[in-house]
C-alpha positions as CSV (number, residue, x, y, z in Angstrom):
1,M,151.4,60.0,-59.7
2,D,149.6,60.9,-63.1
3,R,145.8,61.9,-63.5
4,T,143.8,58.5,-62.8
5,D,146.0,57.8,-59.9
6,R,144.7,61.3,-58.1
7,Q,141.2,60.1,-59.2
8,R,141.3,57.0,-57.5
9,L,142.8,58.1,-54.3
10,P,139.4,60.1,-52.9
11,R,137.4,57.7,-53.8
12,R,139.6,54.9,-52.0
13,A,139.7,57.0,-49.2
14,R,135.8,57.1,-49.2
15,M,135.4,53.9,-49.4
16,L,137.7,53.0,-46.9
17,W,135.6,55.7,-44.6
18,L,132.4,53.6,-45.1
19,H,134.3,50.5,-44.4
20,A,135.2,51.8,-41.0
21,I,131.6,53.3,-40.1
22,L,130.4,50.0,-40.7
23,L,132.4,47.9,-38.9
24,W,131.8,50.9,-36.3
25,A,128.1,50.3,-36.7
26,A,128.2,46.1,-36.3
27,A,130.2,46.5,-32.9
28,L,127.3,49.1,-31.5
29,P,125.1,47.1,-29.2
30,A,122.0,46.0,-30.4
31,W,119.3,48.0,-28.2
32,P,117.1,46.2,-26.0
33,Q,113.8,44.8,-27.6
34,I,110.4,45.2,-25.8
35,P,109.3,41.4,-25.6
36,P,105.9,41.1,-27.9
37,T,104.4,38.8,-25.4
38,P,102.9,40.1,-22.1
39,P,105.1,39.9,-19.0
40,A,103.9,37.7,-16.1
41,T,102.4,40.1,-14.1
42,L,100.5,43.0,-16.0
43,I,100.7,46.0,-14.6
44,P,96.2,47.6,-14.9
45,F,96.1,50.7,-16.9
46,A,93.3,53.3,-18.4
47,D,94.4,53.6,-22.0
48,A,94.0,57.6,-22.7
49,H,93.9,57.1,-26.7
50,V,92.7,54.8,-29.1
51,H,90.8,55.1,-32.7
52,L,88.3,52.6,-32.5
53,N,88.4,50.9,-35.7
54,D,87.9,47.4,-34.8
55,L,85.8,46.6,-31.5
56,A,86.7,43.2,-31.4
57,M,90.5,43.7,-31.4
58,Q,90.7,46.5,-28.8
59,L,88.7,44.3,-26.5
60,A,91.0,41.4,-27.5
61,L,94.2,44.1,-27.1
62,M,92.8,45.2,-23.8
63,D,92.3,41.8,-22.0
64,R,95.9,40.7,-23.3
65,W,97.5,43.4,-22.1
66,G,95.9,44.7,-19.1
67,A,94.2,47.8,-19.9
68,T,90.8,47.9,-17.6
69,H,89.4,51.2,-19.4
70,A,90.1,53.2,-22.4
71,V,89.1,56.2,-24.1
72,V,88.1,55.8,-27.4
73,S,87.5,57.9,-30.1
74,W,87.3,58.7,-34.3
75,G,88.8,56.4,-36.6
76,A,89.1,55.8,-40.2
77,R,86.2,53.5,-39.7
78,S,84.4,54.6,-37.2
79,S,82.4,58.0,-36.0
80,N,81.1,59.6,-33.4
81,E,77.9,57.7,-33.0
82,S,79.7,54.5,-33.6
83,V,82.0,54.9,-30.9
84,A,79.1,56.0,-28.3
85,E,77.3,52.8,-29.4
86,A,80.0,50.7,-28.4
87,A,80.9,52.2,-24.9
88,Q,76.9,51.8,-24.4
89,R,77.7,48.3,-25.1
90,H,81.1,48.1,-22.8
91,P,80.2,50.9,-20.3
92,D,82.5,49.4,-18.0
93,R,85.6,49.1,-20.2
94,L,85.2,52.0,-22.8
95,I,85.2,55.8,-22.6
96,P,84.1,57.8,-25.5
97,F,85.0,60.9,-26.8
98,A,83.6,63.2,-28.9
99,S,85.2,64.9,-32.1
100,I,85.0,67.0,-34.6
101,S,88.3,67.2,-36.0
102,P,89.9,69.2,-39.0
103,E,92.1,66.0,-39.7
104,R,88.6,64.4,-41.2
105,S,87.7,65.8,-44.6
106,I,84.3,65.8,-43.6
107,Y,85.0,68.4,-41.3
108,R,87.7,70.8,-42.7
109,P,85.9,73.0,-44.8
110,A,83.7,74.1,-41.4
111,W,87.0,74.6,-39.8
112,N,88.1,76.7,-42.9
113,A,84.9,78.6,-42.9
114,D,84.9,79.1,-38.9
115,D,81.3,77.7,-39.6
116,P,79.6,78.0,-36.5
117,A,77.0,75.1,-37.5
118,L,80.3,72.5,-36.4
119,L,80.0,74.0,-32.7
120,A,76.3,73.1,-33.1
121,Q,76.5,69.8,-34.1
122,L,79.1,69.1,-31.3
123,D,76.9,70.7,-28.8
124,A,74.3,68.0,-29.5
125,L,76.8,65.1,-29.0
126,L,77.6,66.5,-25.8
127,A,74.2,67.2,-24.7
128,T,72.9,63.5,-24.7
129,G,75.1,63.1,-21.9
130,L,77.0,60.0,-23.4
131,Y,80.3,61.6,-24.0
132,K,82.6,61.6,-21.3
133,G,85.6,64.1,-23.0
134,I,86.1,66.0,-26.3
135,G,89.1,64.7,-28.6
136,E,90.8,63.8,-30.3
137,I,91.3,67.6,-32.0
138,S,94.1,67.4,-34.3
139,V,94.1,71.3,-34.6
140,A,97.9,71.3,-35.4
141,H,98.9,68.1,-37.3
142,F,101.7,67.1,-39.3
143,P,100.8,64.5,-42.2
144,A,100.8,61.4,-41.2
145,S,99.5,57.9,-43.0
146,G,96.1,58.5,-44.5
147,F,95.5,61.9,-43.1
148,A,96.5,65.5,-44.7
149,E,97.8,67.7,-42.4
150,T,96.2,70.1,-40.2
151,D,97.1,73.6,-39.1
152,Y,94.8,75.8,-37.4
153,S,95.7,77.9,-34.4
154,P,94.5,76.9,-30.8
155,T,92.9,80.3,-30.3
156,G,91.1,80.6,-33.7
157,A,86.9,80.7,-33.8
158,I,86.4,77.0,-33.9
159,M,88.6,75.5,-31.1
160,T,87.6,78.5,-28.5
161,G,84.4,77.3,-29.3
162,I,84.9,73.7,-28.2
163,M,86.9,75.0,-25.3
164,G,83.9,77.0,-24.4
165,L,81.6,74.0,-24.6
166,A,84.1,72.0,-23.0
167,R,83.6,74.5,-20.5
168,K,79.6,74.3,-20.4
169,Y,80.0,70.3,-19.9
170,R,82.5,70.5,-17.7
171,L,84.6,67.7,-19.8
172,P,88.5,67.2,-20.5
173,V,89.6,68.2,-24.2
174,M,92.2,66.4,-26.0
175,V,94.1,68.2,-28.7
176,H,96.9,67.4,-30.6
177,V,99.2,70.3,-30.8
178,E,102.5,70.5,-32.8
179,I,105.2,72.5,-30.9
180,T,105.0,74.9,-33.9
181,R,101.7,76.3,-32.9
182,M,102.9,76.3,-28.9
183,A,102.6,79.9,-28.4
184,E,98.7,79.6,-29.1
185,L,98.6,76.4,-27.4
186,Q,99.5,78.5,-24.3
187,Q,97.1,81.5,-24.9
188,M,94.1,79.0,-25.1
189,L,95.4,77.6,-21.6
190,E,95.7,80.6,-20.1
191,R,92.2,81.9,-21.6
192,F,90.5,78.2,-20.0
193,P,92.6,77.9,-17.1
194,D,89.7,75.8,-15.9
195,V,89.3,73.4,-18.8
196,P,91.6,70.3,-18.4
197,V,93.2,69.7,-21.4
198,I,95.2,66.5,-22.5
199,W,97.7,67.2,-25.0
200,A,98.0,64.5,-27.1
201,H,101.7,62.9,-27.0
202,G,102.9,66.2,-25.0
203,G,103.5,67.9,-28.3
204,Y,106.4,65.5,-28.7
205,T,108.4,68.2,-27.0
206,P,111.9,67.9,-25.6
207,L,112.2,67.5,-22.0
208,F,112.8,71.3,-21.0
209,L,109.1,72.2,-22.8
210,A,107.4,69.7,-21.1
211,R,109.0,70.9,-17.6
212,R,108.0,74.2,-18.8
213,L,104.7,74.2,-19.8
214,L,103.9,71.9,-17.2
215,E,105.2,74.8,-14.8
216,R,103.3,77.2,-16.8
217,H,99.6,75.7,-16.9
218,P,98.3,73.7,-14.1
219,N,94.9,72.5,-16.4
220,L,97.8,70.7,-18.7
221,H,98.0,67.0,-18.7
222,Y,101.0,65.5,-20.3
223,E,99.2,62.3,-22.7
224,L,102.4,59.9,-23.4
225,S,101.1,58.0,-26.2
226,A,103.7,57.3,-29.3
227,R,106.7,58.3,-26.4
228,T,106.7,55.2,-24.9
229,W,107.3,53.3,-28.4
230,P,110.7,51.8,-29.4
231,R,110.9,53.8,-32.4
232,H,108.8,56.5,-33.7
233,P,108.3,56.6,-37.2
234,R,108.7,60.1,-37.8
235,S,112.1,60.8,-35.6
236,P,114.2,58.7,-32.8
237,D,114.2,61.9,-30.3
238,Y,110.1,61.7,-30.3
239,T,110.3,58.8,-27.7
240,V,111.1,59.0,-23.8
241,L,113.4,56.0,-24.0
242,R,117.4,56.4,-24.4
243,D,117.8,53.1,-26.3
244,G,114.7,51.4,-27.3
245,Q,113.1,49.9,-23.6
246,N,114.8,52.1,-20.7
247,V,113.2,55.2,-20.1
248,W,115.8,58.5,-20.0
249,P,116.4,59.7,-15.7
250,E,115.5,63.0,-16.8
251,W,112.4,61.8,-18.1
252,L,111.8,59.8,-14.8
253,A,112.5,62.8,-12.5
254,L,110.3,64.9,-14.5
255,I,107.4,62.3,-13.9
256,E,108.3,61.1,-10.3
257,A,108.1,64.9,-9.8
258,Q,104.7,65.7,-11.4
259,P,102.8,62.4,-11.4
260,H,99.2,64.0,-11.3
261,R,100.3,65.6,-14.5
262,F,101.0,62.9,-16.7
263,L,98.7,59.5,-18.8
264,I,99.5,56.9,-20.4
265,G,98.1,55.7,-23.5
266,T,98.6,53.6,-26.7
267,D,97.5,55.3,-30.1
268,A,95.9,52.2,-31.2
269,S,94.4,52.5,-34.6
270,H,93.8,48.3,-35.1
271,R,95.3,49.0,-38.4
272,S,97.8,46.4,-38.0
273,A,97.7,43.6,-35.3
274,D,101.6,43.7,-34.6
275,T,102.0,47.1,-34.4
276,D,99.2,47.5,-32.1
277,T,100.9,44.7,-30.0
278,M,103.9,47.0,-29.6
279,K,102.4,49.8,-28.8
280,F,100.1,47.8,-25.8
281,A,103.7,45.9,-25.0
282,S,105.4,49.4,-24.8
283,V,103.1,51.3,-21.8
284,Q,103.6,48.1,-19.8
285,N,107.6,48.5,-20.2
286,F,107.0,52.3,-19.5
287,L,104.9,51.8,-16.2
288,V,107.2,49.3,-14.9
289,Q,109.5,51.4,-14.4
290,L,107.8,54.3,-12.4
291,S,107.7,53.9,-8.6
292,P,104.3,52.4,-7.2
293,D,102.6,55.6,-6.0
294,S,103.8,57.2,-9.0
295,R,102.3,54.1,-11.5
296,T,98.9,54.2,-9.6
297,L,98.2,57.8,-11.0
298,V,99.4,57.5,-14.4
299,A,98.6,54.1,-15.2
300,R,95.3,54.9,-14.2
301,G,93.7,57.4,-11.8
302,N,94.9,60.6,-13.7
303,L,92.5,59.6,-16.4
304,L,89.7,57.8,-14.5
305,R,89.8,61.4,-12.2
306,L,89.5,63.5,-15.5
307,V,86.8,61.9,-16.8
308,G,84.8,61.5,-13.5
309,M,85.5,57.7,-12.8
310,G,87.6,58.4,-10.1
311,P,88.6,60.4,-6.8
């Protein structure tokens, strides 16, 4: 065997290996697809997570997919004031939350400076009585499309002030905190045990961490928006689905054991009708897999109770 033959052999081996991998992948069963059209029977639900950028689109999606209520907060094309105005026009459907999230560039300098004037601004908003909660507050958020990364401490001055205002007005707080700040999140939960905290996307925690935090912190509520999508753009293990459609049995067991601790949401933002349709369809696909009693709580009961609209 000459030198040329010795060089060719590894290349041939690599090509054979690649060919075998492609044949194996082609033989795998396709993941089930969630139909993009509403099922014949819709499960009514209250959406815990919407960024309101297009009111008409939001109402149309709610009508089509069975959402009776929706928590609405800031978006790229909305403000606290416009969110409250939309909710005043549709008080039986929209639940406004006020936010001073550092993900918005107008608030970031105040977070960097621990400026108490920002808390005074939130206090003035809440004093109007128009808002049913605070959030989404992206305390620690990995980079996302259109938004820079945020990485502030849940025990810092601004977040501590937000929690104090939530206690003052007896309102829930929705926070986005990545697991990189989980220790400080737990400190915040322990410091304000009387403040209901809605953890957006449940921090994308794996199952064992979700169980552990729910056991330790009775005021923590695990919000499932983006966890029910067939695919998550950041990582495949961010969803609670094992194959793009069916919920992992272990996740179902946890939810069924503590159904009063979970909320459902879409994380709709009205950037794309097709994308938001996928999000709403994923909620229906998820809810149908719960038992009737758990479904009642996760779909509507828990959220409406937290915002003072239910028993």
